[in-house]
matplotlib code that plots the C-alpha trace (Angstrom):
import matplotlib.pyplot as plt

x = [-31.3, -31.2, -29.9, -26.1, -25.5, -23.6, -20.3, -21.0, -17.9, -18.9, -22.3, -20.4, -17.9, -20.5, -22.7, -19.7, -18.8, -22.4, -22.5, -19.2, -20.5, -23.6, -21.4, -19.3, -22.3, -24.2, -21.1, -22.0, -19.7, -19.4, -18.2, -17.1, -16.9, -15.3, -16.6, -14.5, -15.2, -11.5, -11.6, -14.3, -11.9, -11.2, -14.9, -15.7, -12.9, -14.1, -17.8, -18.7, -19.4, -23.1, -22.2, -20.0, -22.6, -25.2, -22.8, -22.4, -26.1, -26.7, -24.0, -25.6, -29.1, -27.9, -26.0, -29.2, -31.2, -28.9, -28.7, -32.4, -31.1, -30.4, -28.0, -25.5, -24.5, -22.5, -20.6, -17.3, -15.2, -15.3, -15.7, -15.8, -18.7, -18.8, -21.2, -21.6, -22.8, -23.9, -25.3, -23.6, -23.9, -21.1, -18.3, -18.2, -21.5, -19.6, -18.3, -21.9, -22.6, -19.4, -20.1, -23.6, -22.5, -19.8, -22.1, -24.9, -22.7, -20.7, -24.0, -25.9, -23.3, -22.7, -21.7, -23.6, -24.1, -20.5, -20.3, -16.5, -15.7, -16.5, -13.5, -14.9, -12.6, -13.8, -11.9, -13.0, -12.6, -14.0, -14.6, -15.2, -17.4, -16.5, -12.9, -11.5, -12.4, -13.7, -10.4, -8.7, -11.6, -11.5, -7.7, -7.9, -10.6, -8.4, -5.4, -7.4, -8.6, -5.1, -4.1, -6.9, -5.8, -2.3, -3.8, -3.4, -6.1, -7.9, -9.5, -12.4, -12.2, -8.5, -9.5, -12.5, -10.4, -7.1, -5.2, -1.6, 0.6, 2.1, 2.1, 5.3, 3.5, 0.6, 3.0, 4.8, 1.4, 0.3, 3.6, 3.1, -0.4, 0.9, 3.9, 1.7, -0.8, 2.0, 3.7, 6.9, 8.2, 11.2, 12.1, 15.7, 17.0, 19.3, 21.0, 20.6, 23.5, 23.3, 26.0, 26.4, 26.9, 27.9, 25.2, 23.1, 19.8, 17.4, 16.8, 14.6, 12.7, 12.8, 10.8, 12.6, 11.1, 13.2, 11.8, 13.4, 15.3, 14.9, 16.7, 15.5, 12.6, 12.8, 10.7, 9.3, 7.9, 6.4, 4.7, 3.3, 1.9, 0.4, -1.4, -2.4, -3.9, -5.6, -3.4, -1.6, -3.2, -2.6, 1.1, 1.4, -0.4, 2.1, 5.1, 3.8, 3.0, 6.2, 8.4, 6.7, 6.8, 10.6, 10.8, 9.1, 11.6, 14.5, 13.1, 15.1, 18.4, 18.6, 17.8, 16.4, 13.6, 12.2, 11.1, 8.4, 7.5, 3.8, 2.7, 1.4, -2.0, -2.7, -2.0, -5.7, -7.0, -9.1, -8.1, -4.3, -4.6, -6.4, -3.9, -0.9, -2.8, -3.8, -0.2, 1.3, -1.2, -0.9, 2.9, 3.2, 5.8, 6.3, 4.7, 7.7, 10.0, 8.0, 8.5, 6.1, 7.8, 5.6, 6.8, 6.4, 4.2, 1.7, 1.0, 1.2, -1.5, -4.1, -2.7, -5.9, -6.6, -2.8, -2.3, -5.4, -4.2, -0.7, -2.1, -4.1, -1.1, 1.1, -1.4, -0.8, 2.7, 4.5, 7.1, 6.5, 9.1, 8.8, 10.7, 12.5, 12.3, 13.2, 12.0, 8.3, 6.9, 8.4, 6.8, 7.8, 4.2, 3.4, 6.2, 4.2, 1.4, 3.3, 3.1, 6.3, 9.2, 11.9, 12.8, 14.8, 17.0, 16.7, 19.8, 19.9, 21.1, 23.4, 25.3, 26.0, 26.6, 30.4, 30.5, 27.4, 27.5, 23.7, 22.9, 25.2, 23.3, 20.0, 21.2, 22.3, 19.0, 17.0, 19.0, 18.7, 14.9, 14.2, 16.0, 14.2, 11.0, 12.2, 12.6, 15.4, 17.2, 18.1, 20.4, 20.0, 22.5, 25.7, 28.4, 31.7, 33.6, 33.8, 30.0, 29.7, 32.0, 30.2, 26.9, 28.3, 29.8, 26.4, 24.7, 22.7, 21.3, 21.3, 22.6, 22.1, 23.7, 26.2, 29.2, 27.8, 25.9, 23.6, 20.1, 20.6, 18.6, 17.7, 20.6, 23.0, 21.9, 22.3, 25.8, 26.6, 25.3, 27.3, 30.5, 29.6, 32.5, 30.7, 32.0]
y = [-2.4, -1.7, 1.7, 1.7, 2.2, 5.4, 5.4, 6.3, 6.3, 9.0, 7.4, 4.0, 5.5, 7.2, 4.0, 1.9, 4.3, 4.2, 0.4, 0.2, 2.4, 0.2, -2.9, -1.2, -0.3, -3.6, -5.9, -7.4, -8.0, -6.6, -7.9, -6.2, -7.8, -6.1, -7.6, -6.9, -7.6, -7.5, -8.0, -5.4, -3.2, -6.2, -7.0, -3.4, -3.6, -6.9, -6.8, -3.1, -0.8, -1.7, -5.2, -4.0, -1.7, -4.5, -6.7, -3.9, -3.4, -7.1, -7.4, -4.6, -6.1, -9.6, -8.2, -6.3, -9.5, -11.2, -8.2, -7.1, -3.8, -0.9, 0.9, -2.0, -2.4, 0.3, 0.7, 2.3, 2.1, 1.5, -2.3, -2.5, -3.1, -3.0, -5.2, -4.4, -7.2, -5.7, -7.1, -10.4, -12.5, -14.7, -13.3, -16.7, -15.9, -13.7, -17.0, -18.0, -14.7, -14.7, -18.3, -17.3, -14.2, -16.1, -18.9, -16.5, -14.2, -16.9, -18.5, -15.3, -13.1, -14.0, -12.7, -14.2, -17.2, -17.7, -17.5, -18.1, -14.8, -12.8, -12.8, -12.4, -11.6, -11.0, -9.5, -9.8, -8.1, -8.8, -6.3, -7.9, -5.7, -2.6, -2.6, -1.3, 2.0, 2.4, 3.0, 0.1, -2.2, -1.0, -1.4, -5.0, -5.9, -4.3, -6.2, -9.4, -8.6, -8.0, -11.4, -13.0, -11.1, -12.6, -16.0, -16.7, -18.8, -16.9, -19.1, -17.2, -19.2, -18.0, -14.4, -14.7, -16.4, -14.7, -13.5, -12.4, -15.5, -14.7, -12.0, -10.5, -10.1, -8.4, -6.0, -5.1, -4.6, -2.3, -0.4, 0.1, 1.5, 3.9, 5.0, 5.8, 7.6, 9.7, 10.4, 8.9, 7.1, 8.6, 9.1, 8.5, 9.7, 7.8, 9.9, 9.1, 10.1, 11.3, 9.2, 11.7, 14.9, 13.4, 15.6, 14.4, 16.1, 13.3, 11.1, 8.1, 8.5, 5.3, 4.5, 3.9, 2.7, 2.5, 0.7, 1.1, -2.0, -3.6, -1.1, -0.5, -2.7, -3.9, -1.8, -5.1, -5.9, -2.4, -2.8, -6.2, -4.7, -1.9, -4.5, -6.7, -3.8, -2.3, 0.8, 0.6, 3.7, 5.6, 4.7, 5.8, 9.1, 9.7, 9.0, 11.2, 14.2, 13.9, 13.7, 16.5, 18.7, 18.1, 18.9, 22.2, 23.0, 22.2, 24.3, 27.5, 25.8, 22.4, 21.7, 18.1, 15.8, 13.0, 9.4, 7.7, 4.0, 3.0, -0.4, -2.7, -3.2, 0.6, 1.1, 0.6, 2.4, 5.3, 7.4, 7.2, 9.8, 12.2, 11.7, 12.6, 15.5, 17.0, 16.6, 18.4, 21.3, 21.5, 21.7, 23.7, 21.6, 21.1, 17.9, 17.3, 17.0, 14.0, 10.5, 7.6, 4.2, 1.2, -2.4, -4.2, -6.8, -4.1, -3.5, -7.1, -8.3, -6.1, -4.5, -2.8, -1.1, -0.6, 1.3, 3.4, 4.4, 5.3, 7.3, 9.5, 10.0, 10.9, 13.6, 15.2, 15.9, 13.5, 11.1, 7.4, 4.7, 0.9, -0.4, -3.8, -4.2, -7.6, -9.6, -9.8, -11.0, -8.6, -8.6, -6.5, -6.1, -3.8, -1.4, 0.4, 1.0, 1.7, 5.4, 5.4, 7.8, 5.5, 1.9, 0.9, -2.2, -4.5, -4.6, -8.4, -8.0, -5.1, -6.8, -9.9, -8.6, -8.4, -12.2, -13.5, -13.0, -13.7, -10.9, -8.6, -9.3, -8.7, -5.3, -4.4, -5.4, -3.5, -0.3, -0.7, -1.4, 1.4, 3.9, 2.7, 3.6, 6.9, 5.8, 6.8, 3.9, 3.9, 1.1, 0.1, -1.6, 0.0, -1.0, -0.7, 1.3, -1.5, -1.8, 2.0, 2.1, -0.8, 1.0, 4.2, 2.3, 0.7, 4.1, 3.8, 7.2, 7.2, 5.0, 4.6, 2.4, 2.2, 3.1, 6.6, 6.6, 4.5, 6.0, 9.1, 11.1, 14.6, 16.3, 13.6, 13.9, 17.7, 17.3, 14.6, 16.7, 19.8, 17.7, 15.7, 16.2, 14.7, 11.7]
z = [-16.7, -13.0, -11.9, -11.2, -7.5, -6.7, -4.8, -1.2, 0.9, 3.4, 4.3, 4.6, 7.0, 9.1, 9.3, 10.3, 13.1, 14.4, 14.3, 16.1, 18.9, 19.1, 19.4, 22.1, 24.2, 23.7, 23.9, 20.6, 17.6, 14.2, 10.8, 7.6, 4.2, 1.2, -2.0, -5.1, -8.8, -9.4, -13.2, -13.9, -16.0, -18.3, -18.5, -19.5, -22.2, -23.7, -23.1, -22.9, -20.0, -20.2, -19.2, -16.4, -15.1, -15.1, -13.0, -10.5, -10.2, -9.9, -7.2, -5.2, -5.5, -4.4, -1.4, -0.4, -0.7, 1.8, 4.2, 3.9, 5.4, 3.0, 5.3, 5.5, 1.9, 0.1, -3.1, -2.0, -5.1, -8.8, -8.3, -4.4, -2.1, 1.6, 3.6, 7.3, 9.6, 12.9, 16.2, 16.0, 19.2, 17.9, 15.6, 13.9, 12.2, 9.8, 8.2, 7.3, 5.7, 3.7, 2.4, 1.5, -0.4, -2.2, -3.3, -4.4, -6.4, -8.1, -9.1, -10.2, -11.7, -15.3, -18.7, -21.6, -19.5, -18.5, -14.7, -14.5, -16.2, -13.0, -10.7, -7.2, -4.2, -0.6, 2.3, 5.9, 9.2, 12.7, 15.4, 18.9, 21.1, 19.1, 20.2, 16.9, 15.3, 11.7, 10.1, 11.8, 10.7, 7.1, 7.0, 8.3, 5.7, 2.9, 4.1, 4.0, 0.5, -0.7, 0.6, -1.3, -4.5, -4.0, -4.1, -0.4, 1.3, 4.1, 6.8, 8.3, 11.5, 11.9, 11.5, 13.9, 16.6, 16.0, 19.1, 19.7, 20.1, 23.5, 26.2, 24.6, 21.3, 23.1, 24.9, 21.6, 19.9, 22.7, 22.5, 18.8, 19.2, 22.0, 19.9, 16.9, 19.1, 20.7, 17.3, 18.8, 15.8, 14.0, 10.3, 9.3, 5.9, 3.5, 0.8, -2.9, -5.0, -8.6, -10.3, -13.2, -11.1, -7.7, -6.0, -3.1, -3.7, -2.7, 0.3, 1.2, 4.4, 6.5, 9.6, 12.9, 16.1, 19.3, 22.3, 25.8, 26.7, 23.2, 21.0, 17.5, 16.3, 12.7, 10.3, 9.0, 12.4, 12.7, 9.3, 10.4, 13.6, 11.6, 9.5, 12.4, 14.4, 11.4, 11.5, 8.2, 6.9, 10.1, 10.1, 6.4, 7.2, 10.0, 7.7, 4.8, 7.0, 9.0, 5.9, 4.1, 7.2, 7.3, 3.6, 4.2, 7.0, 4.8, 1.9, 2.6, 3.5, 1.7, -1.9, -1.5, -2.6, -0.5, -1.3, 0.7, 0.9, 0.7, 1.8, -0.9, 0.6, 0.5, -3.2, -4.1, -1.0, -2.4, 0.6, -0.3, -3.1, -0.8, 1.9, -0.4, -2.0, 1.4, 2.9, -0.1, 0.3, 4.1, 4.1, 1.0, -0.7, -4.4, -5.6, -7.9, -4.8, -3.6, -4.8, -3.8, -3.7, -4.3, -4.5, -7.8, -6.1, -5.1, -8.8, -10.0, -7.5, -9.2, -12.3, -13.4, -10.1, -9.5, -12.7, -12.2, -8.7, -9.9, -12.8, -10.4, -8.2, -11.1, -12.2, -8.8, -10.0, -7.7, -8.9, -8.7, -8.2, -8.4, -5.4, -5.2, -9.0, -10.2, -7.2, -8.3, -11.6, -14.0, -17.4, -20.4, -21.4, -18.4, -19.1, -21.7, -19.2, -16.0, -15.0, -13.0, -13.3, -11.9, -11.0, -7.9, -8.5, -5.5, -3.3, -3.6, -7.3, -6.6, -3.7, -5.8, -9.3, -8.7, -8.2, -10.0, -13.8, -14.1, -11.6, -13.4, -16.7, -14.9, -13.7, -17.2, -18.7, -16.1, -16.7, -20.4, -20.5, -18.0, -20.1, -23.2, -21.5, -20.2, -16.6, -14.2, -12.3, -8.6, -7.3, -3.7, -1.4, -2.9, -0.3, -2.1, -4.6, -7.2, -7.3, -7.6, -10.5, -12.2, -11.9, -13.3, -16.3, -16.9, -16.9, -13.7, -12.7, -8.9, -6.0, -2.3, 0.3, 3.1, 0.8, 0.9, 4.2, 6.4, 7.2, 9.4, 11.9, 10.8, 12.5, 11.4, 7.8, 7.9, 9.2, 6.6, 3.8, 4.8, 4.5, 1.4, -1.1, -4.1, -6.1]

ax = plt.figure().add_subplot(projection="3d")
ax.plot(x, y, z, "-o")
ax.set_aspect("equal")
plt.show()
């Protein structure tokens, strides 16, 4: 059997940066393909690690045969390969390479003669004249790969020719980039209340972006711009470090833990674990005071890799919460594998459970199942006393919402906490 290619993330990053600089100086274009054998864990389980290793070696060999350049193909994850296409006179040429790779691998990769058992996914990013840096380019390719995993159809020609829809979009995109560069976003904090004790010892950190003349921009728009500009990882890095720095500042005066949201497309990013680990070390906070919130859909789109990423984060000592629970494709079968410590019931159920008997039953079931598996439950969107009392009667552990407080700036939160009377 051919030798298994080693994982080479650092050489890949260095090569990508070099090729981007070449594209910038020569006014040529650059392409990046992320090739993922998304069901490799299952293949290892049913057919043995030797079969999985053979498929990885075969994938690497076939990619090299297309590239013919050894420094453009890298294995960058357990079942991820990166393929750099440099010196393109026309960015549309990346479509030809992608189609060729897809045809060849689907034809050649087989398990005991059954080609269909290999689940191949490909993400794509285009860099015109080296205008994006390496992290942006990788983030765009990962976002594209995540879309493919969700079953969305990616048109290469749309990616190659994609431009902002209008001048206003371009202006907002530029403002986003400048705000991120200047560290000018804000974090607001929404209290989470312990329904058994009435204490407010945890908060959710939420991104806020205020633009002169336009007020606060929706966090959803900020996330979309982070994705479209290839800065999803950079934005997450800012949020993590800002929140943990604040947690460090509060350490001597406020007994509090903080919950942070992580975008779905970053769950399987191998750099996410390092980011969280580094931030905990830099700011000297206890890992147990940090909760990482990940949407249910982020795990569902790639359960095998999702569980693996969460297990590694949990081993750091941080808490893990499944956000917006009940809005994805919940399955009882994955409860026994999920390494989370808590579930967050989506506010759409909480807000209607007083008037919708079916939503009330769903809330009851979620709380019961979570407790059976040793998970705490947080209810979002609590806006009135009746809902609060219903949740307490059902045994819900924590709640947050406008009944207690809207998201607050740092100073406003400190003032709110000093006057919080408890339940």
